[in-house]
N, C-alpha and C positions, 0 to 999 in steps of 0.2 A: 234845317228841319231838326227838331228835337224829339227824341223818343223817350217816353217815360215807361219804365217797367213797373207794373203794379203786382205786388206779391201779397198774398194773404199773410196775416200775422202768424207767427209761430210755425213757420214751415221748416224749422231746423230741429233735428233730433240729435241729442248728445249721447254718446256711448262712452262708458267708463269701464275699463278693464283693469284688473289687478292680477299680477303674475308672480309666482315664486317657483324656484326649481333648483336642480343640481345638474351638473354636466350639460347634456343636450336635452334633458327632459324638463318639462314645465307643466304647472297646473295654472290655468287661467280661469278667473271668475269674473263674470260680468256683473257689475253693481246693480242691485235691484232684481236680480234673476236667480232662480235656484239652480241654474245650469252650471256645470263645471266642464271645462274643456281640458283634456289631458293631451299633451303633445310630446313627441319624442322624434328625434331625427333618425333616419336610416343609418346603418353602420357606415355607409359611404360618406355620410355627413357627420360622423362622430357620435352617433347615438346608438341605442340598443334596440330600436324598432319596437318598443313596448306599446306605443300608441301611434296613431296616424301622424305623419310628418307635417311640419308647417307648410310645406309645399303642397301636400295633398289637401290641406285645409284651404289654401288659397284657391286652388282649382275647383274644389267642391263648392266654395262660396260663389264662384262664377256660375256654376250649374244651378245652384239654389236661386241666385238672383235672376237667372234667365227664366226659371219656372215661376217665380213670384211676379216678375214683370209680365209674363204671358197671362197669368191669372188676373192681374190688375187690368190689363187691356181688355181681356174677355169680359170681366165684370162691367167695365164701362160700355161695352158693346152689347151687353145682355146675352152673352154666349156662355153656355155651361160647358166647361172642359171636363172630360171624363178621366183621362189618364195622360201621363207624361213618361217618356223614356228618353234618357240622355246618354250619349257617348262622347267622351272628351279625349283628345289627344293633344299633347303639347311637348315641345322640345325645349330642353334647358342645356345650354352650353356651359359646362363647368370649367372651361379652360381658365377663365379669369379668377374664379373662386379657388380652384385647387392647384392649378399648374402655374399660377402667377403670370399669365399672359398679359402683356401690356395693352393689347387691343382685344376687343371682342364685346359681346353683348351678354351680360350676366342675367338678363331677363328672359322670361318665357318667350319663345318664338313659335310661329306656325301653330297657333292655337286653333284647333278645329273642334267645334261642337256640333254634333248631329242630334237633333231633337225630333221626337215624334209626339205630336199632340193630337189626341183624338177628341172630336166633338161632333155633335149631331146637327147643329144649325149650319148646314153646308151653304145655304144661301148667304150667310154672313161671313163666309170664309175669306172672301176678298178683303173685307174690312179688317178682319183679324190679321191676315197676311200683311197688309200694308202697315197697320199700326205696330205690329210686332217688329217689323223690319226697322221702322224708325226708332222704336224704343230700344231695340237690341243695340243699335249703333250708338245711341246716346247714353245708355246706362251702363254698358259694359266697359267702356274705356278701350274697347277693341273695335277696330273698324270691321263691320260685319254686314251681312245681308241675310235676308230670309227668303227662301225660295219655296214655291209651291211644290209639293211632292205628289200627293194624291188628293182627290176631293175629300174634305173633312180631315185632312192631316197637313201639318206644316213641317217642313224639313228646314231646320234652322242651322245655318253654318256660319262660323266666323272664320 
């Protein structure tokens, strides 16, 4: 049996970033965008903490992607989402980076995201719940699940 994957043309988006900096601080510009991202490490990582750290940006990107994914799913289902609240907690073992440990995991571990999503179309809540659960696991790169918290609200945990 042969499977053929049919993809619409032009499904890829290219991002181009340019960065310059000194010490642990950087200014990053996305080509074609008026936005500038200023980054600095915390003193623990050799910076002066003048701007959010790269690690904060990584985790905030995960939160932002979770919200955008929920909004896209809701749009497909015809659900109007009214508000979002997110809380994230993640652990980072610095033994490999700072203490020179031969073994360990220098990546974020135990990432937990709690999200509260308010919407009125409670009869469509199950469809939103199921679709967000699938989308969260496939778009975050983190194995996750979505659990029903209260009618009209989704509690989203990774």
